[in-house]
N, C-alpha and C positions, 0 to 999 in steps of 0.2 A: 504494500500500500504506500501511497504517497502521504506521509504524515501530515504535511501542511495542506495540500490540496483536498485531501479527503477528510480533513478536520478531526484527526485523532489526537488525543491527549498524550498517549503513551503507546509505544510498540516495543516488541522484543526483536532484536536483530542479532543474527549470527555472522561471524566473520569480521574482517577488517572493515572499519567504517570510514567513509569518505569525510573529508573536512566539510563542514557545513555550518549553518546557523542553528544547528540542533545541539542539544546537550546529551551526552552519552555517559552512562555509568555502567562500568563492567560489573556483571553479577557473578560470572564464573568463567573459568578457563576450560577449554576442551582439548582433547587429544585426538587428532585425526588419525585414521588407520587406512592403509591401502589394502583392500580385501577382494576376494573372489570366492565363488562357491566351489566346493570340492568337485562338482560336475564340470565346471568350466576348466578348472586346473587339470583335470584328468585328460582332457582332449586338446589342450593348447601347450605351446612351448613354455618351459619354466620361466619364471620371472625372478631373475637374480640381481639385476641392477636396474636403476630407473630408466636407462635407455631401452631396456627390453620392453617397456610399456609402449614404445612406438610401434611394436609389432602386434599389439593387442587392441581389442575393442574396449576403449575406456568409456565408462558410463559417467558422464559429466553432469555436475550440478552447475552452480554459477561460477566455479573456478575451473579453468582449463589449463592454467599453468601451475603444475604441481612442483613444489619445492621439496628438496631432500637434503639431509646432511648425514654423511656416513658416521656411524656411532663410534668407530675406532679411529679413523684418520681425520675426521672433521671436514673431509671434502664436501663441497656444496655443489648441487646441480639443480637446475630448473628444467623441466621437461614440458613442452607444449603438447598436451595429449589431445586425442580426438577419438571419436567413435560414432556409432550409429544411433546413440541415444543421449538425449539431454533433457534434464528436468530441473526446475528451480525449487524442488521439494525433496528434502532428504529422505522422507518416507518412501517416495516413489523410486528414487535411486536405490535405496536399500532393497526394495522388492525386486527390482530388475536384477540386482546383483545376486540375490538369493535364488532367482530363477535361472541363473547361469548365463545371462546375456553378456557379461563382461566383467572388467575390473573397475572397482569404484574406490574413490577417496571419500570416506565418511567419517564424521565426527563420532567419537566414542559414545555419544548420546544415542546415536542410531545403531551403531555396530556392535556394542558390547554384548547384548543379549544374543544376537545371532552368532557371534563368535563363541560365546559360552555354550551354546546349544549345538555347535558344529555346522550350522547352516552357511557360515562364512569362515574363511581362513585368512589370517593376515599374511601378506606377502612382503617381500623386501624387509625382512626382519633386521638386517644390518644397517638399515637406513631409517633415520628419524624424520618425521614430518613436523614442521613447525607448529606449535600449539595455536589454537584458535581461541575465540572468546564469544561469549553471549553477553549482550548489553541491553540495558533499558535505554530507549531513546525518546526524547520529548523536546518540544519547542521551548525556547527560552521564555516565551510569553507565559507558558504554564507555570514555570518556576516563579515568575513575578506575581502571578495571580495567587499562588499558594502562599507566598510571603505576605501579600496584602491581606489575605484571609486570616492568617495567623496573627498579624499585627492588630487586626480589628477586634480580636477576642477580648 
């Protein structure tokens, strides 16, 4: 939603926030995982390095440039991924990954249960994905109105 145009007071946003005239308060950090279903992994080439993703069908959300850092060497690499499926909703990307359509980069909020239950398998275990965040975002005018309300008590 467009917070200002659609006249919302508060929204929850995931990921990196653009600079704007809005106020953002981080409420939690997330740990993205690169995952695929056991069925997908059984019939496709192994994924050992981030560049291997270029040969796979990547299920993309709003982020198509995936960043990695090797956990032992510190090497950093960014990969522009692509695939036959894009959705701006983590639940939909999760479902597509579980169904074996490809490799997904998902927040632990979406992936943790599927990993624990064996529906998804983490890949690239030697590579860390930079953490994400969940934020509350609201217009500055809401903050001013709250302060005015509090001062009038």
